[in-house]
C-alpha positions, -999 to +999 in steps of 0.1 A: -201+101+061-194+117+094-208+145+115-194+165+143-203+165+180-237+177+189-224+207+208-194+217+189-193+240+159-173+224+131-153+255+122-153+291+128-171+311+102-165+347+091-186+375+105-204+378+072-220+343+074-249+354+096-261+384+075-256+364+043-277+334+055-303+358+070-305+376+037-311+343+019-340+336+044-355+371+038-353+366+000-371+333+000-397+346+024-405+374+000-420+348-023-449+343+001-462+379+000-447+391-033-481+392-050-503+405-022-504+441-036-518+428-069-538+398-056-572+415-064-561+422-100-547+387-107-579+374-125-577+404-150-539+402-153-540+364-161-573+365-180-589+339-158-616+333-131-609+344-095-610+308-083-583+299-108-561+329-100-558+318-064-537+289-076-509+314-082-507+318-044-517+282-034-490+266-055-463+285-038-477+275-004-480+238-012-445+235-027-430+254+002-447+231+027-434+200+008-399+213+003-390+223+039-387+189+055-373+172+024-346+198+018-337+198+054-331+160+053-312+162+021-290+189+036-283+167+066-272+139+043-254+157+014-244+192+027-265+221+038-247+247+018-251+227-014-288+223-009-292+260+001-277+270-032-299+246-050-330+260-033-321+295-043-313+284-079-347+268-082-363+300-069-344+321-095-356+298-123-391+300-111-391+338-108-378+341-144-405+317-156-431+339-140-415+371-152-418+360-189-454+349-189-490+359-184-503+324-190-520+309-160-505+274-161-470+287-168-474+312-140-484+285-116-454+264-126-431+293-119-447+300-086-444+263-076-407+265-083-404+296-062-421+279-032-394+252-031-369+279-018-386+278+016-362+249+025-334+275+027-345+286+061-340+253+080-308+248+060-295+282+071-303+274+108-285+241+104-254+258+089-254+282+118-254+254+144-226+236+126-203+267+122-209+294+148-195+297+183-219+294+212-219+331+221-232+340+186-255+311+179-286+322+198-290+356+181-280+342+147-306+315+147-332+340+160-325+363+131-327+333+106-359+321+121-375+355+121-365+360+084-398+344+075-417+373+089-391+399+081-392+390+044-429+389+043-432+423+061-406+441+040-420+427+008-453+444+012-443+481+007-416+473-018-439+451-039-466+477-036-442+505-048-431+484-078-467+473-087-479+509-086-453+524-108-442+495-131-454+464-149-463+438-124-438+413-140-410+435-126-418+419-092-404+386-105-374+402-122-366+418-089-370+385-070-348+367-095-321+394-090-322+391-052-320+353-055-290+355-078-273+379-055-280+356-025-264+327-044-232+347-052-229+358-016-234+323-003-207+309-027-183+336-016-189+337+022-206+306+035-184+274+038-198+240+036-204+221+068-187+188+071-215+175+094-234+147+078-261+123+089-258+086+084-281+067+061-297+073+027-325+095+015-359+080+022-375+084-013-408+066-004-410+087+028-406+119+008-433+108-017-457+098+011-452+130+031-455+152+000-487+134-010-502+137+025-494+174+028-508+182-006-540+163+002-543+181+036-533+216+026-552+217-007-587+216+009-576+241+036-566+266+010-595+259-014-622+250+010-639+284+008-642+280-030-652+244-030-674+245+002-662+231+035-688+203+035-684+194-002-675+159-012-642+171-027-631+189+005-641+161+029-627+134+005-593+151+004-592+155+042-600+118+045-574+108+020-548+129+037-555+112+070-551+077+055-519+086+036-503+103+066-511+074+090-497+049+065-466+072+060-461+073+098-463+035+102-437+032+074-414+058+089-414+041+123-401+009+106-372+025+088-337+028+102-331+060+083-365+077+079-371+111+063-386+123+097-376+105+129-411+103+144-397+090+177-376+122+181-406+143+169-427+127+197-403+140+224-422+165+245-397+193+238-401+188+200-438+180+200-450+209+220-426+233+202-441+222+169-477+226+182-469+261+195-453+269+161-486+262+143-503+287+166-476+314+161-480+309+123-518+315+126-513+347+146-486+360+122-507+357+091-538+374+106-522+408+109-508+404+073-543+399+060-563+424+081-542+456+084-535+461+046-572+458+038-583+481+067-558+507+057-567+507+020-605+507+024-620+541+014-631+564+042-666+564+027-672+530+043-671+547+077-642+527+091-617+524+062-586+545+066-582+555+029-545+550+025-527+542-008-513+508-015-477+520-009-486+539+023-504+508+036-473+487+029-451+512+047-474+513+078-473+475+080-435+472+073-425+478+109-440+444+116-410+429+098-384+455+109-393+450+146-390+412+142-355+417+128-344+441+156-358+417+182-332+390+175-304+406+197-330+413+224-340+376+223-304+365+226-299+384+259-333+372+273-327+336+262-292+336+277-306+346+311-340+328+311-340+302+283-359+299+251-390+285+267-395+317+287-389+339+257-414+319+237-440+324+264-431+361+267-434+365+229-469+349+229-480+371+257-469+402+238-488+389+207-519+384+228-516+420+241-511+433+206-542+417+192-563+425+223-553+462+221-558+461+184-596+454+189-598+491+200-571+505+178-585+505+143-597+540+138-565+558+126-534+550+105-510+556+134-528+530+154-521+504+128-484+513+131-486+507+169-503+473+163-476+463+138-447+472+162-462+454+192-471+423+172-436+424+155-419+423+188-440+394+201-438+374+169-401+381+167-395+367+202-417+337+195-401+329+161-366+334+175-373+309+203-384+280+181-351+269+165-333+271+199-359+248+214-356+223+184-318+224+183-316+218+220-338+187+217-323+168+187-289+155+177-268+176+153-273+151+125-310+158+125-309+196+128-319+203+091-347+178+091-361+188+125-360+226+117-375+218+083-404+201+100-408+230+124-408+255+095-435+232+080-456+236+112-455+274+108-465+270+072-495+249+082-504+276+107-503+303+080-523+281+057-550+275+083-550+312+091-554+322+055-583+298+050-601+307+082-596+344+081-605+345+044-638+327+052-646+350+081-640+382+061-660+368+031-690+357+053-691+391+071-685+413+041-711+437+027-720+436-010-716+471-025-723+473-062-715+436-067-682+440-048-676+422-014-663+448+011-648+435+044-665+449+075-651+461+108-670+432+125-650+408+103-617+425+112-624+422+149-635+386+147-602+379+129-583+395+157-602+375+183-593+343+164-557+353+165-559+359+202-575+325+207-547+308+187-521+325+208-539+313+240-537+277+227-500+282+218-493+295+253-509+263+267-486+242+245-455+262+256-463+257+292-461+219+286-426+222+274-402+204+297-376+222+317-347+226+293-315+206+296-283+225+298-276+237+263-244+258+265-244+266+228-276+286+232-271+302+265-237+319+264-239+357+259-202+365+261-168+350+251-159+346+288-191+327+295-187+306+264-152+296+275-165+284+309-193+265+292-168+248+268-150+235+298-183+221+311-195+206+279-183+171+288-211+168+313-238+143+307-220+120+283-188+101+275-153+113+271-119+097+267-092+089+242-089+066+212-056+047+215-039+021+194-026-013+208+006+004+221-013+031+239-005+059+214-033+083+205-052+078+173-062+111+156-093+114+134-108+081+144-145+081+140-164+075+173-201+067+169-227+066+197-254+039+191-286+037+212-304+006+223-326+006+191-295+005+169-298+041+158-270+066+158-273+091+187-241+110+180-207+109+164-174+127+163-138+125+151-110+122+177-087+152+181-049+151+174-043+139+209-069+111+205-095+127+228-132+127+220-164+140+237-199+127+231-230+139+249-260+116+254-296+127+247-311+105+274-301+080+300-297+044+290-275+017+274-252+027+245-225+012+223-195+033+214-181+021+180-147+034+170-129+030+136-098+045+120-082+041+086-059+010+086-071-003+119-098-028+129-131-016+143-140-017+180-173-017+199-176-010+236-209-012+256-216+015+282-245+028+302-252+064+312-276+071+341-286+105+326-272+127+354-249+157+348-216+138+347-192+124+322-182+088+320-145+083+312-141+056+286-109+051+266-112+031+234-083+009+223-083+000+186-067-032+174-033-026+159-035-048+129-039-034+094-073-042+078-085-038+042-109-009+038 
């Protein structure tokens, strides 16, 4: 298996690739908020207790958290387009299962299958990196990353409209139709990336990570029902800690782990992931608070008395603003870098929640809050894949973005649990019904503001970015200049045979001091190759071509912005493959 250079798109894609991949991201994100309009009616619809009905939401969350890093790694190994289509197909099957049942266990099974589709988002980001030219990559990845929020925001009014005027099972038929349409568009428009990571799939690592995540997220999502100090909750948290520590020790010993923890520990990756958790927390708070505030009756003294559909329409600009923020992000990032746009986005989120504390007395004020928060969350979400892609080799793009998506999911899970607990503990009991209070809404906004403050602190610790031309060009002219400079900070040269003639399509692999692959490429028709280095240090460049013996050449790079010229001369004798 081979993969392409870390800074070079494998092939030019058609202009329809970006909207098709973004549409796929929006479709799978819809699964997260599809049932929000009918959440209060689920116990009656499924003929079960409220505590059991929550599994319909929890199952999707858990499967999505498990799927994102696993599908990302599988995509790196076996083809991102292939795994994207598989993710969407599983979602369609899950939606149809849910559409045809009112049985609780069958519904949970279908919702679990729907959650697996969340792996489509990191896979889409990886495809964009492999295929798109630099001048389009920044805004494309921003749109794909924001699709999590765009899908969630747009799903609210549409789902509310369907739920109000049709049988609630129609929600799942609609989701299945969107998923099928996304599969067809992907097959027609999106080419497969030839980029591949070396190694095999870490089955034990996948089992360990899945087990640890379920043990960790389960008490977070069910802690309010079980009691935060109950033996079950504390026992699961303790078991999660043990499993994840043992999993980490095992991953560090493997040559081809599911998650490269050494790469994850790099400051650029670590602090981006920590900031992602906080952005996830802040995003979910507005999704929980505003719809409830808008739909509470005016008789409460603070409720805004809007219908389910109107409330969804007033919150919809949250997702729309995130979508329209992508091109704005591209221009800002091209000039200032993704670290600055992440910080700017978080500042806007903080302003939105701070102002929201005093803007809860009219429907139009909710609209203002949604727009401001959408702009901030859009900028923040758009910055995350650029920071990750700029810090990891191309062969790890899918897995690294899968892990980053997981961090956002953990943030939303924590937000759901904490805000749910706050609203429940501050609610008034009216005729046996718990009614959220204005005090609870304001405390929730304060929690979101605090989370953003922590995220800002994490973002400030991000190191100064290395030159990342694929993310900074904003025009064809600038991209051409940057392509000429892409050989900085690495190795370049030609692959030659014994007579000095160029060897085309020879595989050149960069191996670091730990014996791990740090990059790879195929030589061009004139034998030339270019490989960038992630850090300074000693490397081995290994070259091989069909019908020729292998060659390994040791070289050291000091880490400065220069290229080291190194020609690789392959033996001329024919060898048996």
